[in-house]
N, C-alpha and C positions, 0 to 999 in steps of 0.2 A: 504494499499499500505506499503510495507517495502521499505524504503529506503537503499542506500548503502552510504551515505553521513558520516557515522562515519569511514569507511575506505578508501572513495575518495581520491586519490593520489593528484588530484587538490586542493583539500579544505586543505590537509595537506601543501601542498607546500607555498599556499596562506596564510595560519596562520604564516607559518615560516618566509615568507618575505612578509609582508604587502604592501609595496609600490610600487611592482613591476606591471607591465601591467597585468600579469596572475591574480595576485590578484583582481586587479579592475574587470577585466572581470567576475571573479570568483563571487565577490559581485553584479556585475548587475545580472548575471543568477539567482540568489537566489531570485530575486524580482518575476519572474513569474515561476519556477521551480518546479512541482508539487513535486518531490521527496525530495527537501530541506522543502518545506511546510509539508510533512509527517514526515521527520526526526523531525521538530520543535514541531510537534504533539508528537512522541516518548517521546522525550525528557521531554515534560511535563506530561506526564502519569507517567513516570518512578520517576519524582518529587515529585509528589503527592503520589505516592506509599511509598516513602522514609519518609514524613514528618508524 
């Protein structure tokens, strides 16, 4: 599954202002979101290729 988290506008806003309600909502949704889990696997694979 290819995720769109790298370009997600909600993620970018949450990172810009981590204390807002939207940021807390975004962090909550990452606990169960299959797209976020796929994105984390993609990042891990990229890091293992770089090393």
